[in-house]
N, C-alpha and C positions, 0 to 999 in steps of 0.2 A: 541762179537759184541753187542753194546748197542741198546736200543729200537728205538732210532732215526734212526740209520743206518738200523736196521731191517725193520722199516716202509718204509724207502726210497727204500730199496731193493725190498720189496713187491710191492711198487708203480711202480717201473720200470718194474718188471715182469708182473704186471697187465695191464699196459698201452702200453707196447712195446713188445708184444708177437713175432712179426716178428723178431726183433733184438735178443731177448732172446732165441729163439727156439733152437739154436745150442749150447747154453752156459749152464754150470752148475751154481748152485747158487753161488758157490765159484768164478767162473769166472765173474759173474755179479757183485759180491761184489768187485772184483779187478777192474773191469771197473769203477764202481762208485767212487772208491778211486782216480781215475785219473781225476775226474770231480769236478765241484763246483756247488752247488745248488744255483740257483737264483730264488727269489720270487718277482713277479712284482706287482705294484699297477695298478689300473685301468688306461688304456690309456697310460701307460708308454712305451716309445720308447725303443726297444731292440737294434735296429741298424737302421741307416739312409742311405738314398740314397747318393751315392758318396763315402761312406766309403769303404776301402779295408779291408777285414775281417782278423782278427787273431784268430777268435774263431767261433764255430758254436754250435748249441743247439739241444738237444733232448727234445721235449715237453713231460712232464709227468703229467701236470695238467693244465686245462683251455685251452684257444685257443689264437693263435697269428694271428692277421690280417696282410695281405700283402696289402700295399697301394701304389698306383701310385699317384704322386703329380703333379698337373698342376697349377702352380702359388700358389694361396692360398687355392686351393681346393684339397681334397684327395678323391680318388676313390678306394674302396675296390676291389681288383682283385682276392682275394682268402683268405683262412685261413688255418692254420695248427692246427690240433687237437692233443690230446695226442697220443703218439706213432710215431709222425712225426718229421722230421728234419727241422730246419730253419737255414739259413745262410751258408749252406754247399757249395753253388755254389761259392760265393765270397771267402770262405776259401780255396777251392781247386784250383780255376782258378786265384786267386789273382787279380781279376778285380773289379772295383767299383760296389757297390750294385746298383741295378736298382729299388728296391722297399724299402719302409719303413716298418719295422717290429714293430708292436705295440700290446701290451697286449689288449685283448678284454675286460676283466674285471679284477678286483683285484683277487689275488690268483693264477695267472698263475705261474706255477712251471716249471723251465727249468734246465736241466743238461748242464752246459757249458763245452765245450771241447776246451781248448786253444791250440794254436800251440805248445808251449813247452810241454804241457802234452800229446798231441797227438804224438809228436815225441818220448817222453819217453815211451808211451804205445806201439808204434811200436817196440821198442827195447826190452822192458821188457816182453811184452805179445803179441808176434806176432800173435797167434791164435785169440785173442780177437780183435786186430787191423785189421786183415784180415776180420773178421766177421763184424766189424764196417764199413770198406770200402765197402764191398759187400752190406751192408744195404744202404749206401750212393748211390751207383750205382743204386740199385733197386729203390730208392726214386727218383733219377733224371730221370730214365727211365720212371717211372710212370708219372712224370710231363711232359716230352716230349710227351708221348702218349696222355695224356689228352689235351695238347695244340694243338696237331695235329688234334685231333677229333674236338675240338672247332673251329679251323681254317677252317676245312672242312665244318662244319655246317654253319659258317658265310659266306664262299664262296658260298655255295648253296643258302643261303638266298639272298645274293646280286645279284648273277647272275640270280636267279629266278625272281627278280624284274626288269630285263632288263638292269642292269648295266653291262658294259663290259669294 
């Protein structure tokens, strides 16, 4: 393995401990071989509202902003830090994206998992694919729980002000 691949492997291990916890170094290297490294410039759009995804991303450097767009205005509704996934919802449910994904700064590094490579991974490396799918499920579960908590807080604020 060359130095570039070793550095990438180490970056994945360092930034994605939850995903890598059940994998050996060899399995992480196999996973990385099924991905493509993307490096983004400042404010570069990764994916846009309305697109149906054929790829999702593991953030290994920098942060990706999640933006809601209202006409000409963008509102940041969240961000994904290293170790997190972006684009997985549209990839798996095949529905149009509801937020814009944009690099926060230059130097954002993503591992891109395309549909053809994900399908190959499922067949060639089922243990790694199962681990990845479980990571996706935990990521989505965390999102749903966070949004439920935020919704409950908002409801309390609104009803506390006398709105019904």
